[in-house]
C-alpha positions in Angstrom: 2.1 -13.2 -22.2 3.1 -12.7 -25.9 1.8 -9.2 -25.9 3.9 -8.4 -22.8 7.0 -9.8 -24.4 6.5 -7.8 -27.6 5.9 -4.7 -25.5 9.0 -5.5 -23.4 11.2 -5.8 -26.5 10.5 -2.2 -27.2 11.4 -1.3 -23.6 14.3 -3.5 -22.3 13.9 -2.2 -18.7 10.2 -3.2 -18.6 11.1 -6.5 -20.1 13.7 -7.2 -17.5 11.2 -6.3 -14.7 8.7 -8.6 -16.2 11.0 -11.6 -16.4 12.1 -11.1 -12.8 8.6 -12.4 -11.9 9.4 -15.8 -13.3 9.7 -18.5 -10.7 13.4 -19.3 -11.6 14.3 -15.8 -10.3 12.9 -16.7 -6.9 16.2 -18.6 -6.3 18.2 -15.3 -6.4 19.3 -14.3 -2.9 17.3 -11.4 -1.5 20.1 -8.9 -1.4 21.2 -9.5 -5.0 17.5 -9.4 -6.2 17.0 -6.1 -4.5 20.1 -4.6 -6.1 19.1 -5.7 -9.5 15.5 -4.4 -9.2 16.6 -1.2 -7.6 18.9 -0.4 -10.5 16.2 -1.3 -13.1 13.5 0.8 -11.5 15.4 3.8 -10.2 18.5 3.8 -12.4 20.6 4.1 -9.3 23.0 1.7 -7.6 21.7 0.3 -4.3 24.1 0.9 -1.4 23.2 -1.7 1.3 26.4 -1.2 3.4 25.8 2.5 4.0 22.2 3.4 2.9 21.4 7.1 3.0 18.2 7.7 1.1 14.7 6.7 2.1 14.4 4.3 -0.7 17.8 2.7 0.1 16.9 2.3 3.8 13.6 0.6 2.9 15.6 -2.0 1.0 17.9 -2.4 4.0 14.9 -2.9 6.3 13.5 -5.6 4.1 16.7 -7.6 4.8 17.3 -6.8 8.5 14.1 -5.8 10.2 12.1 -9.0 10.3 10.0 -9.1 13.4 7.4 -11.9 13.3 4.6 -9.5 14.3 4.9 -7.6 11.0 3.3 -10.6 9.3 -0.1 -10.0 11.0 0.1 -6.3 10.4 0.3 -6.7 6.6 -2.3 -9.5 6.5 -5.6 -7.7 5.8 -7.6 -10.2 7.9 -5.2 -10.7 10.8 -4.6 -6.9 11.2 -8.2 -6.4 12.1 -7.7 -8.2 15.4 -4.6 -6.1 16.1 -6.5 -2.9 15.4 -9.3 -4.0 17.7 -6.9 -4.7 20.5 -4.7 -1.7 20.0 -7.0 1.3 19.2 -10.5 -0.2 19.0 -12.8 -2.1 16.7 -14.7 1.1 16.0 -12.0 2.1 13.5 -12.4 -1.0 11.3 -14.3 -0.9 8.0 -17.3 -3.3 8.6 -16.5 -6.7 7.2 -19.2 -8.7 5.3 -17.5 -12.1 4.9 -14.3 -14.0 4.3 -13.5 -17.0 2.0 -10.6 -19.1 0.8 -12.1 -19.7 -2.7 -13.8 -17.2 -5.0 -16.4 -19.9 -5.9 -17.7 -19.9 -2.3 -18.8 -16.3 -2.5 -22.6 -15.9 -2.7 -23.0 -12.7 -4.6 -26.8 -12.7 -4.2 -26.2 -12.3 -0.4 -23.8 -9.3 -0.9 -25.1 -5.7 -0.8 -25.2 -3.6 -3.9 -21.9 -2.0 -3.1 -18.9 -3.7 -1.6 -15.1 -4.2 -1.9 -13.4 -7.6 -2.3 -9.8 -7.8 -1.1 -7.2 -10.5 -1.2 -5.5 -10.5 2.3 -2.0 -11.5 1.5 -0.8 -9.1 -1.2 -1.1 -5.5 -2.4 -3.4 -4.5 -5.2 -5.6 -7.6 -5.3 -9.0 -6.0 -4.9 -12.3 -5.5 -6.7 -14.4 -2.4 -6.1 -18.1 -2.9 -6.8 -20.3 0.3 -6.9 -23.2 -1.3 -8.6 -23.7 -5.1 -8.3 -25.9 -5.2 -11.4 -22.9 -4.0 -13.5 -20.3 -6.2 -11.9 -18.4 -8.4 -14.3 -18.2 -11.5 -12.0 -16.0 -13.4 -14.4 -13.4 -10.6 -14.6 -13.6 -10.3 -10.8 -12.9 -14.0 -10.6 -10.0 -13.8 -12.9 -8.4 -11.0 -11.0 -9.0 -12.4 -7.5 -7.8 -15.9 -8.5 -4.7 -14.5 -10.0 -3.9 -12.8 -6.8 -4.7 -15.8 -4.7 -2.0 -17.8 -6.6 0.6 -15.0 -6.1 3.3 -15.1 -3.4 3.6 -11.3 -3.1 7.0 -11.6 -1.3 8.8 -12.4 -4.5 7.7 -9.1 -6.2 9.9 -7.0 -4.1 11.2 -9.3 -1.3 9.0 -7.6 1.3 9.6 -10.1 4.0 6.3 -9.8 6.0 4.3 -11.0 3.0 6.3 -14.3 2.6 4.0 -17.3 2.7 0.9 -15.6 4.2 -2.3 -17.6 4.0 -4.3 -16.4 0.9 -7.8 -15.4 1.8 -10.6 -13.1 0.4 -12.5 -10.6 2.6 -15.4 -8.5 1.7 -15.8 -5.0 3.3 -18.4 -2.3 3.0 -17.9 0.2 0.3 -17.0 3.7 1.6 -17.9 7.0 0.1 -16.2 10.3 1.0 -18.0 13.3 2.4 -18.5 14.8 -1.1 -19.7 11.4 -2.4 -17.3 11.8 -5.3 -13.9 10.4 -4.4 -12.3 8.7 -1.4 -9.3 10.4 0.0 -6.5 8.2 1.5 -4.7 9.9 4.4 -1.3 8.3 4.7 0.8 9.1 7.8 4.5 8.5 7.3 5.7 7.5 10.7 9.2 6.9 12.0 9.6 5.1 15.3 6.2 6.3 16.6 6.6 9.9 15.2 4.4 10.9 12.2 6.5 13.4 10.2 4.1 14.3 7.3 0.9 13.2 5.6 0.5 12.1 2.0 -3.1 12.5 0.7 -4.1 10.5 -2.4 -6.9 11.6 -4.6 -8.7 9.5 -7.3 -7.3 6.4 -5.7 -9.4 4.1 -7.8 -7.9 5.3 -11.1 -4.0 5.2 -10.9 -3.8 7.2 -14.2 -5.5 10.2 -12.6 -4.0 9.8 -9.1 -2.8 13.0 -7.4 -0.8 13.2 -4.2 -0.3 16.2 -1.9 2.1 16.2 1.0 1.2 18.1 4.2 2.9 18.7 7.5 1.0 17.9 10.7 -0.5 21.4 10.8 -1.9 20.8 7.3 0.5 23.2 5.5 1.0 22.1 1.9 4.6 20.9 1.5 6.8 21.3 -1.6 7.8 18.0 -3.1 6.3 15.0 -4.8 6.3 11.2 -4.3 5.6 9.5 -7.6 2.4 11.4 -8.4 1.7 15.1 -9.3 0.3 17.5 -6.7 -3.4 18.5 -6.7 -3.2 22.3 -6.9 -6.4 23.1 -8.7 -8.4 23.4 -5.5 -7.6 24.0 -1.8 -8.1 20.9 0.2 -9.5 21.3 3.7 -8.0 19.4 6.6 -10.0 16.3 7.6 -12.3 16.8 10.6 -10.4 14.2 12.7 -6.9 15.1 11.8 -5.7 15.5 15.3 -7.1 12.1 16.3 -5.6 10.4 13.3 -2.2 11.8 14.2 -2.5 10.4 17.7 -3.7 7.0 16.4 -0.8 6.8 14.0 1.6 7.4 16.9 0.1 4.4 18.8 0.2 2.1 15.8 3.8 3.0 14.7 5.4 2.9 18.1 8.6 0.8 18.1 8.7 0.4 14.3 11.6 2.1 12.5 9.2 3.1 9.7 5.7 2.4 8.7 3.0 4.2 6.8 -0.4 4.2 8.6 -3.4 4.9 6.4 -6.8 6.2 7.4 -10.0 7.4 5.9 -12.1 10.2 7.5 -15.7 10.1 6.5 -18.5 12.1 8.1 -16.4 12.8 11.2 -15.6 9.0 11.5 -12.2 7.4 11.2 -11.6 4.1 9.4 -8.3 2.3 9.4 -6.9 1.5 5.9 -3.7 -0.4 6.2 -0.1 -0.4 7.5 2.6 -0.3 4.8 6.2 -1.0 5.8 7.8 -0.3 2.4 6.1 2.6 0.6 6.0 1.7 -3.1 8.4 -1.1 -2.3 11.2 1.5 -1.9 11.0 2.5 -5.5 9.0 5.8 -5.3 10.1 8.7 -7.3 10.8 11.3 -4.6 11.4 14.9 -5.7 13.4 16.9 -4.9 16.2 14.4 -4.2 16.9 16.3 -0.9 13.5 15.0 0.3 14.7 11.4 -0.3 17.7 12.0 1.9 15.8 13.8 4.6 13.3 11.0 4.9 16.3 8.6 5.0 17.7 10.5 8.0 14.4 9.9 9.8 15.0 6.1 9.7 17.5 5.2 12.4 
């Protein structure tokens, strides 16, 4: 903690974002908290009365679009049942086990490669490519830290409030080239996918690249938080058409949700459903794209 405070004193904005995580700030009403954090992260004033941009409207949706069913859609365990009932269990990544405590995991029984995920937040995961090299104590520290976190208070994303903390273990997935996993993210607006964000190097955020494509797989101008990958031409996934149709089904009746898939060896796997891309703080360039995406949210 001392190291973070010293670092924060050199960057007042980072320091303010850090102290916003303290429990005392959980008492701040949601709308006021969102205005404070929006200003700190984006440098812009949040207009909740007449939101125009994509990021502004995501903040508005946090406050006003609170359907109970969203809770099971963001829960990484509960959403599996929804996917099975809606599009079919064949699209689920095979699950190995589920636990409420890290200490209950029998690592000897796990395969050599696997992924541990905390079900009630974003980012609480451990990717194991070789069990003999896994630092179990570090994995324990990370998972237990996530288990104690009420992710709702990070960005007031309502569906995450008071979810039951659990751990699930899923099979490790490799992409077709066995080098990196591509994350196909369909940005959907009331059942209509408008474009696809494709993330590369998703296990290393310092090297992440993100391309934007239309539904015909034409590369679009513009960026959302990460640089484009222009060093090589990326082929469309083999099941692009089917993923588009599946995203339509899963996003029907929702003002906005991002539906993620993986496409490996001509097989589709569901990733997750995200209601507030980057919590409504993504850096969207050019600014016209931020306004255009905002127009798609009614």
